[in-house]
RODO-2510 file (C-alpha; in nm, 4 decimals, decimal comma):
residues 446
     n   res          X          Y          Z
     1     m    -0,2911     3,1648    -3,2992
     2     a    -0,6021     3,2216    -3,0975
     3     t    -0,7332     3,5685    -3,0106
     4     q    -0,7518     3,6984    -2,6656
     5     n    -1,1135     3,7159    -2,7143
     6     e    -1,1119     3,3621    -2,8145
     7     t    -0,9183     3,2524    -2,4962
     8     q    -1,1206     3,4972    -2,2633
     9     y    -1,4485     3,3327    -2,4185
    10     w    -1,3430     2,9785    -2,3052
    11     l    -1,1798     3,0851    -1,9668
    12     d    -1,5242     3,2675    -1,8813
    13     v    -1,7264     2,9669    -1,9847
    14     f    -1,5261     2,7118    -1,7911
    15     k    -1,5053     2,9295    -1,4628
    16     k    -1,8917     2,9447    -1,4840
    17     e    -1,9044     2,5749    -1,5131
    18     l    -1,6657     2,5044    -1,2246
    19     y    -1,7597     2,7814    -0,9916
    20     e    -2,1644     2,7780    -1,0563
    21     e    -2,2468     2,4423    -1,1660
    22     i    -2,0078     2,1237    -1,1347
    23     i    -1,8273     2,1605    -0,7924
    24     p    -2,1752     2,3207    -0,6189
    25     w    -2,3503     2,0170    -0,7536
    26     w    -2,1194     1,7665    -0,6050
    27     l    -2,1168     1,9521    -0,2767
    28     t    -2,4695     1,9767    -0,2811
    29     f    -2,5653     1,6013    -0,3669
    30     s    -2,3009     1,3745    -0,3009
    31     i    -2,1889     1,4459     0,0641
    32     d    -2,2808     1,1766     0,3211
    33     n    -2,2711     1,3969     0,6308
    34     e    -2,3954     1,0712     0,8484
    35     h    -2,1449     0,7981     0,7625
    36     g    -1,8693     1,0317     0,5894
    37     g    -1,7387     0,9844     0,2138
    38     f    -1,9598     1,0329    -0,0922
    39     f    -2,2685     0,9185    -0,2416
    40     n    -2,1792     0,8362    -0,6176
    41     c    -2,4971     0,6940    -0,7787
    42     i    -2,6830     1,0439    -0,8280
    43     h    -2,9822     1,0822    -1,0568
    44     k    -3,0168     1,4208    -1,2745
    45     d    -3,2222     1,5790    -1,0153
    46     g    -2,9722     1,5109    -0,7328
    47     s    -3,1691     1,2034    -0,5865
    48     l    -2,9864     0,9060    -0,4834
    49     y    -3,0698     0,5788    -0,7164
    50     d    -2,8180     0,3750    -0,5022
    51     t    -2,6288     0,4343    -0,1783
    52     s    -2,3252     0,2104    -0,2613
    53     k    -1,9954     0,3859    -0,2541
    54     y    -1,7577     0,2976    -0,5120
    55     v    -1,3971     0,3444    -0,3559
    56     w    -1,2114     0,4171    -0,6804
    57     l    -1,4637     0,7126    -0,7338
    58     q    -1,4322     0,8293    -0,3497
    59     g    -1,0530     0,8326    -0,3765
    60     r    -1,0787     1,0525    -0,7137
    61     q    -1,3067     1,2759    -0,5052
    62     v    -1,1034     1,3087    -0,2313
    63     w    -0,8190     1,4077    -0,4977
    64     m    -1,0201     1,6766    -0,6763
    65     f    -1,1669     1,8557    -0,3471
    66     a    -0,7733     1,8491    -0,2244
    67     k    -0,6612     1,9740    -0,5580
    68     l    -0,8841     2,2536    -0,5788
    69     y    -0,8460     2,3512    -0,2104
    70     g    -0,4775     2,3513    -0,2499
    71     d    -0,5006     2,5601    -0,5574
    72     p    -0,3800     2,9276    -0,4883
    73     s    -0,5633     3,0482    -0,8073
    74     f    -0,8853     2,9034    -0,6774
    75     e    -1,0995     3,2034    -0,6757
    76     d    -1,2972     3,1443    -0,3358
    77     n    -1,4500     3,4580    -0,3421
    78     l    -1,6271     3,4058    -0,6703
    79     f    -1,7006     3,0667    -0,5504
    80     k    -1,9065     3,2253    -0,2682
    81     q    -2,0549     3,4890    -0,4613
    82     q    -2,2102     3,2567    -0,6993
    83     n    -2,3803     3,0382    -0,4529
    84     s    -2,6029     3,1516    -0,1792
    85     n    -2,5601     2,8018    -0,0030
    86     h    -2,3494     2,8343     0,3027
    87     c    -2,1643     2,5112     0,2650
    88     l    -2,0105     2,5968    -0,0813
    89     t    -1,6909     2,7683     0,0080
    90     k    -1,3199     2,6340    -0,0309
    91     d    -1,2837     2,5117     0,3138
    92     a    -1,5772     2,2842     0,2684
    93     l    -1,3613     2,1291     0,0003
    94     l    -1,1017     2,0558     0,2687
    95     k    -1,3492     1,9177     0,5253
    96     n    -1,5250     1,7108     0,2841
    97     a    -1,1813     1,5463     0,1338
    98     i    -1,0785     1,4915     0,5065
    99     s    -1,4272     1,3148     0,5706
   100     g    -1,3857     1,0792     0,2509
   101     a    -0,9981     0,9971     0,3323
   102     d    -1,1003     0,9102     0,6941
   103     f    -1,3988     0,7011     0,5570
   104     l    -1,1820     0,5016     0,3291
   105     i    -0,8891     0,4456     0,5636
   106     q    -1,1519     0,2878     0,8092
   107     n    -1,3439     0,0920     0,5403
   108     s    -1,1889     0,0250     0,2277
   109     i    -0,8475    -0,1536     0,2905
   110     r    -0,9012    -0,5289     0,4076
   111     d    -0,6765    -0,6072     0,7029
   112     l    -0,5875    -0,9561     0,5649
   113     d    -0,3625    -0,8530     0,2755
   114     g    -0,4042    -0,4760     0,2230
   115     h    -0,6238    -0,5508    -0,0905
   116     v    -0,8735    -0,2375    -0,1465
   117     w    -1,2434    -0,3049    -0,1838
   118     f    -1,4196    -0,1784    -0,4948
   119     c    -1,7671    -0,1162    -0,3406
   120     l    -1,8600    -0,0529     0,0054
   121     r    -2,2494    -0,0135     0,1603
   122     n    -2,3187     0,3367     0,2679
   123     d    -2,2244     0,2752     0,6185
   124     g    -1,8725     0,1400     0,4876
   125     k    -1,9237    -0,2242     0,5001
   126     p    -1,7343    -0,4007     0,2306
   127     v    -1,9552    -0,5371    -0,0695
   128     q    -1,7159    -0,6307    -0,3586
   129     m    -1,3931    -0,6954    -0,4266
   130     q    -1,2172    -0,6676    -0,7874
   131     r    -0,9212    -0,8399    -0,9177
   132     k    -0,7953    -0,5082    -1,0255
   133     p    -0,5753    -0,2373    -0,8500
   134     w    -0,7573     0,0971    -0,9764
   135     a    -0,9643     0,1584    -0,6335
   136     a    -0,6015     0,1508    -0,4579
   137     c    -0,4487     0,3523    -0,7290
   138     f    -0,7024     0,6187    -0,6824
   139     l    -0,7238     0,6003    -0,3138
   140     a    -0,3232     0,6639    -0,2861
   141     m    -0,3445     0,9435    -0,5321
   142     g    -0,6201     1,1076    -0,3103
   143     l    -0,4493     1,0497     0,0086
   144     f    -0,1207     1,1863    -0,1433
   145     e    -0,2839     1,5101    -0,2552
   146     l    -0,4585     1,5563     0,0648
   147     a    -0,1104     1,5217     0,2516
   148     r     0,0180     1,7840     0,0346
   149     v    -0,2354     2,0542     0,1178
   150     m    -0,3147     1,9798     0,4876
   151     p    -0,2900     2,3121     0,6912
   152     a     0,0141     2,3032     0,9491
   153     c    -0,2077     2,2934     1,2294
   154     m    -0,3117     1,9247     1,0819
   155     v     0,0258     1,8104     1,0354
   156     d    -0,0384     1,4730     1,2401
   157     k    -0,3268     1,3759     0,9944
   158     a    -0,1324     1,4806     0,7033
   159     v     0,1309     1,2107     0,8246
   160     e    -0,1227     0,9704     0,8505
   161     y    -0,2458     1,0254     0,5110
   162     c     0,1205     1,0228     0,3641
   163     k     0,2189     0,6995     0,5352
   164     k    -0,1141     0,5204     0,4137
   165     g    -0,0711     0,6266     0,0649
   166     l     0,2958     0,5205     0,0526
   167     e     0,2084     0,1721     0,1783
   168     l    -0,0699     0,1489    -0,0669
   169     f     0,1632     0,2491    -0,3423
   170     h     0,4236    -0,0201    -0,2576
   171     n     0,1433    -0,2630    -0,2822
   172     i     0,0286    -0,1217    -0,6091
   173     l     0,3866    -0,1791    -0,7527
   174     e     0,3590    -0,5578    -0,6349
   175     w     0,0267    -0,5998    -0,8005
   176     f     0,1527    -0,4604    -1,1216
   177     e     0,4479    -0,6605    -1,1176
   178     v     0,2530    -0,9919    -1,0240
   179     p    -0,1139    -0,9556    -1,1067
   180     a    -0,1881    -1,2952    -0,9704
   181     l    -0,1511    -1,1286    -0,6231
   182     l    -0,4966    -0,9706    -0,6818
   183     g    -0,6302    -1,3216    -0,7857
   184     s    -0,6810    -1,4360    -1,1450
   185     k    -0,9641    -1,5263    -1,3506
   186     f    -0,7654    -1,6724    -1,6145
   187     g    -0,6376    -2,0174    -1,6992
   188     p    -0,3103    -2,1480    -1,8249
   189     g    -0,4242    -2,0819    -2,1901
   190     q    -0,4305    -1,7193    -2,1421
   191     v    -0,1391    -1,5102    -2,3390
   192     d     0,0561    -1,2827    -2,1296
   193     t    -0,0362    -0,9250    -2,2257
   194     s     0,0532    -0,5761    -2,1547
   195     s    -0,2233    -0,3366    -2,0867
   196     l    -0,1894     0,0410    -2,1904
   197     a    -0,3895     0,1281    -1,8870
   198     v    -0,1015     0,0203    -1,6283
   199     p     0,1839     0,2206    -1,7432
   200     m    -0,0436     0,5269    -1,7932
   201     i    -0,1810     0,5276    -1,4396
   202     l     0,1346     0,4359    -1,2877
   203     l     0,2994     0,7342    -1,4498
   204     n     0,0282     0,9593    -1,3295
   205     i     0,0945     0,8206    -0,9612
   206     c     0,4518     0,8994    -0,9907
   207     i     0,3546     1,2556    -1,0956
   208     e     0,1363     1,2633    -0,8046
   209     i     0,3918     1,1449    -0,5671
   210     r     0,6641     1,4214    -0,6723
   211     g     0,4131     1,6872    -0,6678
   212     m     0,3382     1,5772    -0,2912
   213     i     0,6858     1,5813    -0,2114
   214     e     0,7589     1,9010    -0,3435
   215     g     0,4665     2,0657    -0,1774
   216     l     0,5850     1,9053     0,1545
   217     k     0,9378     2,0548     0,1214
   218     q     0,7542     2,4024     0,0921
   219     k     0,6040     2,3563     0,4229
   220     d     0,7773     2,5338     0,7274
   221     k     1,0575     2,3213     0,8722
   222     e     0,8912     2,2191     1,1813
   223     s     0,6049     2,0796     0,9951
   224     f     0,8233     1,8956     0,7476
   225     q     1,0231     1,7230     1,0177
   226     h     0,6948     1,5246     1,0789
   227     f     0,7286     1,3767     0,7531
   228     e     1,1008     1,2826     0,7609
   229     v     1,0341     0,9664     0,9434
   230     l     0,8650     0,8167     0,6365
   231     n     1,1580     0,8295     0,4667
   232     i     0,9818     0,9924     0,1399
   233     f     1,2602     1,1006    -0,0308
   234     d     1,3721     0,7418    -0,0849
   235     i     1,0422     0,6904    -0,3009
   236     i     1,1848     0,9492    -0,5435
   237     d     1,4352     0,6980    -0,6636
   238     v     1,1588     0,4295    -0,6765
   239     c     0,9473     0,6848    -0,9061
   240     a     1,2349     0,7477    -1,1245
   241     k     1,2733     0,3778    -1,2186
   242     k     0,9146     0,3299    -1,2566
   243     e     0,8579     0,6361    -1,4795
   244     e     1,1329     0,5100    -1,7082
   245     w     0,9737     0,1755    -1,7386
   246     c     0,6482     0,3407    -1,7781
   247     i     0,7332     0,5442    -2,0702
   248     k     0,9188     0,2316    -2,2381
   249     e     0,5941     0,0534    -2,1605
   250     i     0,3704     0,3025    -2,3223
   251     k     0,5907     0,3107    -2,6338
   252     r     0,5633    -0,0770    -2,6684
   253     h     0,1779     0,0029    -2,7464
   254     i     0,2706     0,2331    -3,0416
   255     k     0,2881     0,1105    -3,4073
   256     y     0,4318     0,3236    -3,6785
   257     d     0,3981     0,3004    -4,0727
   258     s     0,6746     0,3033    -4,3253
   259     d     0,7125     0,6930    -4,3207
   260     g     0,7710     0,6841    -3,9183
   261     n     0,4054     0,8169    -3,8423
   262     v     0,1912     0,6713    -3,5641
   263     s    -0,0255     0,4120    -3,7541
   264     k    -0,2154     0,2825    -3,4467
   265     v    -0,1907     0,2762    -3,0528
   266     l    -0,3255    -0,0510    -2,9231
   267     e    -0,4777    -0,1030    -2,5772
   268     t    -0,3569    -0,4666    -2,5119
   269     v     0,0045    -0,6048    -2,6921
   270     g     0,2377    -0,8877    -2,5788
   271     l     0,4833    -0,8539    -2,3169
   272     q     0,7627    -0,7097    -2,5792
   273     g     0,5092    -0,4986    -2,7774
   274     e     0,3998    -0,7869    -3,0233
   275     e     0,0648    -0,7554    -3,1496
   276     v    -0,1976    -1,0113    -3,0370
   277     e    -0,4319    -1,1284    -3,2912
   278     s    -0,7712    -1,1355    -3,1283
   279     p    -1,0541    -0,8699    -3,0453
   280     a    -0,8698    -0,7773    -2,7412
   281     g    -0,5329    -0,7163    -2,9203
   282     r    -0,7009    -0,5354    -3,1910
   283     l    -0,8667    -0,2706    -2,9479
   284     i    -0,8312     0,0921    -2,9670
   285     n    -0,9276     0,3057    -2,6883
   286     p    -0,9140     0,6609    -2,8169
   287     g    -0,9886     0,8141    -2,4885
   288     h    -0,6880     0,6076    -2,3100
   289     v    -0,4520     0,6992    -2,6144
   290     i    -0,5394     1,0774    -2,5555
   291     e    -0,5154     1,0647    -2,1629
   292     a    -0,1671     0,8755    -2,1832
   293     g    -0,0589     1,1730    -2,4348
   294     w    -0,1364     1,4490    -2,1933
   295     f     0,0482     1,2503    -1,9085
   296     l     0,3510     1,2170    -2,1306
   297     m     0,3409     1,5963    -2,1896
   298     q     0,2992     1,6809    -1,8266
   299     y     0,5613     1,4796    -1,7452
   300     s     0,7970     1,6173    -2,0212
   301     g     0,7050     1,9526    -1,8726
   302     g     0,8397     1,8685    -1,5054
   303     e     1,1954     1,8850    -1,3498
   304     v     1,2693     1,4928    -1,3972
   305     l     1,4140     1,5260    -1,7403
   306     k     1,7152     1,7661    -1,7698
   307     d     1,7840     1,7416    -2,1533
   308     d     1,5806     1,9865    -2,3597
   309     v     1,6044     1,7556    -2,6597
   310     q     1,4467     1,4679    -2,4506
   311     k     1,1821     1,6874    -2,3174
   312     e     1,0916     1,7981    -2,6488
   313     k     1,0689     1,4616    -2,8037
   314     l     0,8528     1,3341    -2,5405
   315     f     0,6122     1,6338    -2,5463
   316     s     0,5907     1,5765    -2,9348
   317     l     0,4989     1,1884    -2,8813
   318     g     0,2432     1,2951    -2,6107
   319     k     0,0733     1,5756    -2,8723
   320     n     0,0829     1,3049    -3,1717
   321     l    -0,0736     1,0330    -2,9608
   322     a    -0,3598     1,2787    -2,8723
   323     t    -0,3865     1,4082    -3,2296
   324     w    -0,3543     1,0467    -3,3875
   325     a    -0,6496     0,9176    -3,1461
   326     l    -0,8581     1,2214    -3,1844
   327     d    -0,8384     1,1900    -3,5792
   328     v    -0,9299     0,7998    -3,6019
   329     g    -1,1550     0,8517    -3,3205
   330     w    -1,3845     1,1392    -3,4167
   331     d    -1,7153     1,0289    -3,5690
   332     k    -1,6998     1,2066    -3,8979
   333     q    -2,0415     1,0304    -4,0041
   334     y    -2,2610     1,0844    -3,7062
   335     g    -2,1892     1,4464    -3,6388
   336     g    -1,8883     1,4404    -3,4190
   337     g    -1,8070     1,2949    -3,0673
   338     i    -1,5220     1,0383    -3,0005
   339     l    -1,6045     0,6870    -3,0526
   340     y    -1,5506     0,4563    -2,7192
   341     f    -1,3776     0,1654    -2,8863
   342     l    -1,2167     0,0828    -3,2702
   343     d    -1,0806    -0,2144    -3,4139
   344     s    -0,7326    -0,1649    -3,5614
   345     s    -0,8129    -0,3720    -3,8461
   346     e    -1,0856    -0,1282    -3,9902
   347     k    -1,2598    -0,4483    -4,1100
   348     f    -1,4272    -0,5638    -3,7912
   349     s    -1,6222    -0,3884    -3,5315
   350     p    -1,5033    -0,4276    -3,1776
   351     i    -1,6846    -0,6947    -2,9583
   352     e    -1,7766    -0,4595    -2,6927
   353     l    -2,1583    -0,3655    -2,7390
   354     e    -2,0862    -0,0055    -2,6246
   355     w    -1,8275     0,0435    -2,8882
   356     d    -1,9883     0,3253    -3,1091
   357     h    -2,1076     0,5171    -2,7834
   358     k    -1,9558     0,8609    -2,7152
   359     l    -1,8544     0,8984    -2,3289
   360     w    -1,7900     1,1913    -2,1232
   361     w    -1,4421     1,1159    -2,0205
   362     p    -1,2753     1,0951    -2,3642
   363     h    -1,3682     1,4206    -2,4624
   364     t    -1,2662     1,5967    -2,1177
   365     e    -0,9106     1,4150    -2,1544
   366     a    -0,9260     1,5757    -2,5177
   367     l    -1,0001     1,9219    -2,3713
   368     i    -0,6952     1,8980    -2,1476
   369     a    -0,4428     1,7275    -2,4024
   370     f    -0,5155     1,9698    -2,6859
   371     l    -0,5007     2,3034    -2,4734
   372     m    -0,1896     2,1668    -2,3156
   373     a    -0,0280     2,1237    -2,6437
   374     y    -0,1425     2,4433    -2,7763
   375     e    -0,0204     2,6382    -2,4619
   376     k     0,3436     2,5110    -2,5396
   377     t     0,3412     2,5217    -2,9165
   378     g     0,1019     2,7713    -3,0510
   379     d     0,0039     2,5064    -3,2947
   380     k    -0,3223     2,6552    -3,4314
   381     s    -0,4350     2,2803    -3,5241
   382     c    -0,4220     2,2178    -3,1268
   383     w    -0,6412     2,4823    -3,0550
   384     d    -0,8898     2,4011    -3,3494
   385     n    -0,9223     2,0624    -3,1941
   386     f    -0,9561     2,2084    -2,8302
   387     v    -1,2461     2,4203    -2,9743
   388     k    -1,4008     2,1223    -3,1896
   389     v    -1,4266     1,9169    -2,8858
   390     a    -1,5066     2,2045    -2,6420
   391     e    -1,8093     2,2813    -2,8614
   392     y    -1,9400     1,9202    -2,8639
   393     t    -1,9054     1,8668    -2,4995
   394     m    -2,1104     2,1989    -2,4024
   395     t    -2,3700     2,1071    -2,6614
   396     h    -2,4401     1,7311    -2,5693
   397     f    -2,2849     1,6155    -2,2429
   398     k    -2,3824     1,9676    -2,0494
   399     d    -2,7211     1,9383    -1,9045
   400     q    -2,8792     2,2491    -2,1117
   401     e    -3,1926     2,2661    -1,8531
   402     k    -3,0599     2,2040    -1,5149
   403     g    -2,6828     2,2724    -1,5265
   404     g    -2,4668     2,1107    -1,2614
   405     e    -2,2582     1,7905    -1,3627
   406     w    -2,2629     1,6816    -1,7125
   407     f    -2,4096     1,3771    -1,8347
   408     g    -2,2047     1,0855    -1,9284
   409     y    -2,3566     0,8610    -2,2043
   410     l    -2,4459     0,9205    -2,5483
   411     n    -2,5307     0,6913    -2,8398
   412     r    -2,3689     0,7360    -3,2066
   413     r    -2,6411     1,0040    -3,2883
   414     g    -2,5316     1,1829    -3,0029
   415     e    -2,8327     1,1358    -2,8094
   416     l    -2,8497     1,0842    -2,4230
   417     t    -2,8865     0,7117    -2,3469
   418     h    -2,8777     0,7517    -1,9338
   419     d    -3,0228     1,0264    -1,7345
   420     f    -2,7927     1,0025    -1,4394
   421     k    -2,4958     1,2224    -1,3649
   422     g    -2,3310     1,0037    -1,1182
   423     a    -2,2555     0,6298    -1,1092
   424     p    -2,0237     0,3511    -1,0545
   425     y    -1,7909     0,4687    -1,3126
   426     k    -1,8660     0,8202    -1,3319
   427     g    -1,7827     1,0437    -1,0392
   428     c    -1,6369     1,3908    -0,9385
   429     f    -1,3442     1,3670    -1,1371
   430     h    -1,2906     1,3845    -1,5292
   431     v    -1,5509     1,6830    -1,5755
   432     p    -1,4062     1,9108    -1,2647
   433     r    -1,0362     1,8040    -1,3397
   434     a    -1,0489     1,8920    -1,7141
   435     i    -1,2434     2,2493    -1,6137
   436     w    -1,0333     2,3129    -1,3458
   437     m    -0,6922     2,2339    -1,5602
   438     c    -0,8098     2,4059    -1,8499
   439     i    -0,8962     2,7094    -1,6642
   440     n    -0,5337     2,7082    -1,5358
   441     i    -0,3922     2,6709    -1,8786
   442     l    -0,6339     2,9659    -2,0425
   443     k    -0,4854     3,1978    -1,7627
   444     q    -0,1580     3,1290    -1,8735
   445     i    -0,2359     3,1780    -2,2378
   446     n    -0,4330     3,4739    -2,1765
***
């Protein structure tokens, strides 16, 4: 068991990161006060190297700001005391989450078919469409969380966000069911496959929807009546079926050895879970496996599953996935850190040129996963894994000179490869989400 001094140490470290570094940095440098929404492409000194706005990151930032605003344990006094800038308050989180949501509703959804743009110009004009559902997924999540936390005096806007989020959710379900609706770049020779990202993200969205509905139920009766016209409780049955599907689908990606231990977790498999003999079929993404692991642990701790044995089995599966992924992904040869991709054959290297790089987000997912596992089990190995990852992140990804948001990209030797802190694939999400979740878990442990 970790001592109280150990847990208090990391609680203090992460509080400082969240309240003095991470959130103030994003509030200072990412807000577009002219057009609304957020700038994403931000150099280490806070200057912009591109004013394009990436919708999936915009939705994530709405979610993050709304989540922090709605957290009753968020220490607003500490937030204010640690920063002299008057805009760095908890209310600023709500104000800017609303600005981001309004900007996205107005600009990011294509009227023709409901598809969501991937990239917008800074004034909202569309730039690029991807044949993927991720922008819509994170936009919906942001709207759901914002609807949940909106003050009673703004119930009409909360209903608007809830309605738009539900419309997106139904579209997302269709796109996952029939990906060709988003357009396809593949020909008839392409093998039908299942991607781990789909059930993983869909499970997370369903968890968020349940959280929104529970939050709305806790509002006063008069406020809640405004939401009843949306038939929000009907969506619970939809989520239940999809959650069951997600768990089964995640399990298709897990392969076991003769002793029943996890031997590999593949990013891509055939529709029935069969292995696909190709570089894509052999690909392991340790970060995704770790993230899927803590989604399963989170889901098992909710109110959906009633059987304690079933809860325990699902929690153990999530813990085992995270542990396996860290074990195979941790670079023992070059000083630690989680490798980005692996080839399950152990003979070939992945064809992705960045396979041996070390990115920020798998490490932040590991912080959540192992602290979550430790809180429930008290397993010292989980605490040791948490500390191992935390020490690596704080010495490699944290900006030791200027503080603020973390850097995101290292080579295999652990050297910084890019000096930006915000980019088309790196926004206000993984770092603050992990730090915020770790703070709340550490408080429970402490």
